[in-house]
N, C-alpha and C positions, 0 to 999 in steps of 0.2 A: 078950938084947941082941944078937942079931941082925937082932933086927925091931926094934929103933933102930935100926939102923944102917941096914934096906931105909928106914926114915919119912922119912929125912935125907937119903937119895939121890933121893924119888920129890918130894919138894917144889920144890927150884928148877926142875922140868922142871913141874907147875903151873904155877908161879910165871910161865914162861916164854912158855908156851903161854894164860894171860890177857892177858899185857902184848901178846900178837902179837894175839889178838882185840881189844883196845881199839885198836891204831894201826889194824887192818882197818877197824874204825867208825869208827874216825876217819876215814882218809882217804876213806873211802866218803860221810859226811857234807860233808867237804869236797869232794870231786866233784859231789854234788849241785847242795851250795853256789855253788860256780864255775858249774856248770851252769844254773842258778836266774839268780845273776847274770848271766852274758854272755848269755843268753837271748835278750835285749834286742838286743844286738852279733848277733850271729849270724842274727835275722829281720828282724834291720835291715841287711843284708849284702847285696850283687848277687848274690853266690852263690846265698844261697836264695830271694831275690825270683824268679830264674830257676826255682828248681826248683817253685815256686808257681803260676809262670805256665805251667810244660809239662804240672805235672798235669791244672791247670786246664782249660788248652783243649784237652787228653784227655779228659776231662768235659762239655764245651760244644757243642753247633752253633754254632759261631760263633769269634769269635779274642778273648781278652781280652787287653784289657795294661793297665798303669799306670806311668808314670814312675817314683813311691817309694813305700817301702812302709818305715814303722817301727816300733819299739817302744818303750814304758816302761813299768814298774813302777806309775809313778807317771800316765802323761797318759794311758795305753793305749794302744792301737792307733789310727795311721795312715796311709792309703793317700791317694795325689792323683796327679791326673792318668788319673785312670778312663777307660778306655774299651771299650766291649763292642760290636761289631757281627757280628750275627745273619745266618747262613752261607746265608741263602736271601734274604736281602735286604730282610727285616722289619720289621725294627728295628735303632734304634740306639742307645744309652747314653753321654750320657758326664757324670764329674762329677767338678769340680774338684778337692774335697778331700771324704774322709768321717775321721770321729775315731769309734772306736769304742771303752767303756769296759767290758773284759767282766769278769764276776763270778767268779773262778778258784775261789773255794770249793767253788761251784753244781757244778764237774766229780763234787766229791768223793757228791752226793745221783743224779749219773743225769739232768742237766740241763745246757744251754747257756745262760748267762744273761747280756745287756750292760744295767747300768745304765743309759747313755745311748750312743745315736747318732746324730751328728750328717751330715745330707749336709749339704753346700753349692753352694748353682748347679746342679744335676742338668739335663743336657738332654736329653729324651728325645725321639725321632721314630720311628713305629709303620708301616708301610704294610702293613696289613691286607691288600691288595687285591694284595700280590705270592705266587705260585704256588713252592713249595720242587717244584723238578725231581724224579720220580720216578727214583731210581736203584736199581739192585739192592742188599741187600745191606744194611750201616749206612750211615745217609745221615754223609755228607765233614761232616768237621769233631767227631764223636764217637765214644766209643769205648767197648765193648761195647752199641750198640745205643742212648744216650741217656745221659741224666743219671740218675748215681744220687741214691736217695733218702735225703733226712736220718735218719741213724739215730737221734739226741737231741732231747730235743724241745729246742724252744727258747725262750725267753722275753726280752723287751724290753719295760723300764720303762718307755721312752719314746725316740721318730725322734722326729727335726724337721728338719724340710726348708727348707730358705730358697734363694729365690730362684729357684724353677725354673723352668722351662720345660713345656712340651710340644704335641706339636705329633703326631695320626693325623692321616696321608695316605688320603682318602677318593676316588674313584671317584663312582658316582652319592650319595653318602651325600653327599656334600663333602668337610670338611675341616678340624679342628678345630685351634684353635693357643690357647693359654693360659700366660699370662706372669705371672710376679710369684706363683709357686704356694707358698705358706708352709703348714706341715703338721706340726702335735705329734700323734702316736700311741701306744699302746698293742698290743703284737703278741705275739702266741702261735701259737708255730708246734707242730700234734703232730708225737709219733713215728708211722711208719709210713712218709716215706718224701713228695714234693713232690706226686706227685698225687691224695692226702689235705686235701692242704691246704684248697684253698677248703668244702670239705663241713668241718673242723674247726679252721680256722683263726679265731682271736679278733681282735679289733679294734676299738679305739676313737679315734677321732680326732674332729677337730677343725681342720679345713682353709678353704683358700678362695684367690680369686688377684684379682689385681689385674686385669685387663682378658680378653677372649678372646673367640674371631670363632667363628663357626658358621653356615656358609651364608645369609649375607648378616644375619646377627644380632650385632649385636656389646655381649657385656655389658663390665658395667659391675663393680667392685669384687662381691666373689661373697664370703660364710662358708659355708661347712656341719661341718654334726653328723653325722656318720657310723657306726653301729655293725652289725659283721658277730660272729656268732657261730652255733654248729653251722649253717653253710648259711648263712643269712641277711642279706641284708645290706638296713639298716633305713638310709634319707635321711631327717631331722626337715625338719620342714617350712622354708620360706628363702625370700626374694626377692629379685629382684635388677631391678637398673635394664639395659632393654634396648633398641635403638632411639627413645630419649624415650620411652618406655614402659615395662611391668613383667611380670614372670615371675616369675610363682609355681609351685612343688612341695613334693611331698615321695612318698616311696613305698618300695616293699620290693621285694627279687626274690630268690627262695631257690633257692640252684644247688645244692640235693637233687633240684629240680626238670627234665624235660628232655623238652622246652627251656626254658630258664629265661627268666622273662618280669620286664620289670620293670613292675612294677605300681603302678598311684593308683585305690581301687574307690570312694570317696571322692567325691561333689564339691568341684568348687573352680575360684573362676576364674582359670586357668591363664597368661592373656594376659588384658593389660588395657592398651591408648592404645599398640600395639606400630606402630610406623611401618614403610610397608611399601616395601622397594626390591627393585627388578629381581631381583637373585638371591634375594630370598624370595619372590617371585612367580612364580620359574624353578621350583623344590627343592618349593616348599608349593601355590600358588594354584590352579599348572596342576592337582592333581589335586584343586580342590573346584570347579572350572568351565570350562569351556571355550575359555568366553573371554576364557582369562590367555594361553593359550597364545601365544607367540610376541610378547606387549605387549612395550613397552618404554614410558620414560620415567613410571614408573607411582609413584602417592602416594595417602597417606594410610596409616587405622588400621586395625588389625584387633584386637575381640573378641574372648575363645573359655573358654566355660564348660565344664569335661567333666562326666560323668554316669560315666564307665566309661573306665580307661587300662591300655592292656597290652601293652607291645613285646619281644620278643626280645631281650635282649644274649648269649645265650648261644647255637649252635640256634637250630631253628627259622629260619622263613621269612615273606614279608611275609606271603604267607598266613596266619599267625597274628598277627599285630596283629588289635586288638580296640578300634576308640577309638570312645566314645559321646558327642555332645557339643551343643555351639549355639554357633554362631559370626555374629559380623556383622562390616562393613566400611561405613567414616565418609567421611568427603569421598574418596572414589575418585576418581583420573581416572587416564584411561590414550593409550596413542597405539600405532599400530600392530596392532591386532585383528582380522583380516580376518572374523574369526565377529559377533565383534558390528558392524563396519561393514556389514556385511551385515542382519542382526535390523534395525538404526536406517535402514538403508534400506528395508526393507520395510514397518516399520512409519510411514517418514516423517518422524523423530526426527529434527531437528539437536542433536548431540552439545554442539559450541563454548559454552565456559565453563561448562558444567554438572557438579558433582557426581554422580557417582552416591552410590549407597548401598541397600546389600545388607542388607536384613530382616533377623534372628535367625532362623537357619536350624537346623533340628534333625538332624543327621545322624549316621546306622550306618557303623562303617567295619567290616565283616566276613567273613571270606574272603575276601580280595582284591578287594573292590567298598566304594566307598562310594558310599551310599545317598541321598536325600534326597525326601519329598514335597513341598515345595516353597519353595525359593526363589525369593524378589521382591527382582529388582535397578530401583529405583526410579531414574529418569535425567530430573530436573527434574519433572514430573508426572505422568513415563509409565511403568506398571508395566510390566517384559516379566519373565515369570516361567519357573522353568525346572524340571523334576523326570525324575527315571528314578535311571543309575547309570554311576558314572565307575570304570572296573577300573584295579588300581595298575596292570596291563600297559598303559596308555592309551588301551584302546579304550569306547567310548561308547557307553550303550542309554539316550538320555535323550529329552525334548521340549522342547520353547520352546512359551511361548505368548503373543503378540503381541498390545499394546495395543489389539486393535481387535476388534469384534465380525464376524461373516459380513455382516451389514450394513453396516457399512463406520462403523458408530459408534465414535468415540475413548473411550479408559477411564482416567481419572485414577485417579490413588493414593488412594485413601481411598473411594470411591463402587465404589459397587456396579452390577456391568454389566449393562444390559439388554439381554440373549440370548449367546447364545457365542461365547467369544473363539476366534480363528483361533489353533488349534495347530498346527507342525508337527515331526513326526520327524527328531529330531540322529543322527544315527551316525558312522563313521567312527573318527577314532582323534584324540586331545590334540592331536596336533599337525597332524592333517589333519581337524578334522572335517568332517562333511556336512551339513549340511542342507537338507533335501527341499522346493522348492520349487515340485516339480510338482506336488505336488497341493491348491497352495495356492489355483487357483478350483475344484475338487471342491469341498475343504471350503467355501469361501464359497455355492454353489450347495447343499450339505446345511442347513448355516445359516438359509441367504433362506427354504428349501422348512419347513424345520422353522418357523421365528417368524410366517411366513402361516397355514401351520396352526395355531397358538397364537393366531393374532388369532383367526381365522374362527371356532373355538371356546371366544373369551371370551365370556362371557355365557347361554353355549347350555349346559353340561354345568355340572356340579356342580366342586367343586375340585378333589375327590382321583382323577376319573374323568377329570379331563382333563388330570391329571400322570402316571397312568399312563400312558395314550396318547402322550402324550407321550415320559413313558422309552422307552415298549416302538417309538416310531421314531426314535428317538435308536439304539436297537440296532441295528436294521436301518439306520439308515443308515454305521450304523460297516464299515468294509472286512472 
């Protein structure tokens, strides 16, 4: 009887406890639902926007700002009026609007995934030549010594860039400008921090631009296929119109190597019929032949076939550049070249109304020097030949071979010269070439002695013996 009474007393207590637990759980569900429901409103508020800006600006070496941040479960996240300025003055990014659609369920798998990110009208300016001031302690604009690494791996099924522009301001390297950039890519960032992203980043992209300019080269509409995986960047074969001609290229860069080189190992005609401008001459051709130094009002077209191409894109120096190929120039005209005028005056050649043709010349650019054995420059039917080395620092160690022999006989293009042609040393620098004319008379005398003796020996000695004697005499006459 007593047990029955005690049991009946415990039942209301248990029922009340269960009811309270249900109420607590219901309240928790309501609060979570409310938090989820009102999360977009909270994220889109000015209060949250300011908190995010403060946090981001404490992590990066620069200043980040955006006008508006909005979030919607259906439309995703949108940021408008984005602006970033590097504290060292090396870069600036402006984006009209960015829209991202996160896949929230991916967080349960320990990843951050986006279905699509659309970037409208980004403007990027980079000034790599600006040096960041050295200060003690943490660089200005950063907290904890720099940006934090990415904690979770990130996947983006699609990044679409629409109507972008790029400007990379260079010093001696010139300025790159491109507009109408449109890109579609898939990106996967690894876990472990930003510092590992280049060697572990995976990218598949179709990109292009409407027009671009670089050191006097004007590019037309261009499409590129780019892949990067396990630190290896690959650029697929592409062709584009440049200065009424054509440039072709394909290559790869391995970011696991130091320095990182953009390499093209197979043969390819990279340049075909590209018209020459004053800027192209100043930036490129001045290192091919010193006659182009200080020349103006230049016209003509250049062809270039490459056997080996390796240029550093990260780390390294100009001494790491390695290019082996063949170059030729047609219908060349130029003015105000002091060296060419001096050569023509010595050779007694008038240039008026005559096109210059540079015959196909194989060259090797290695260890900071461009070398070739024979570059023939035909001015009308008069050949002027060059050989030797040009340093990327501007130094010259060359020789010029004039179109007449030591006995004053004129040599024409395509004809074999009867006798030794006059050769003069060419020293100095690209900007101030120094043609050594002091030894001109001496060279003529040496040549005349050699030719006179050669004539006297003709018919008196066997051909092989005569040749050997003349070779020995030639060695003795050389300084």
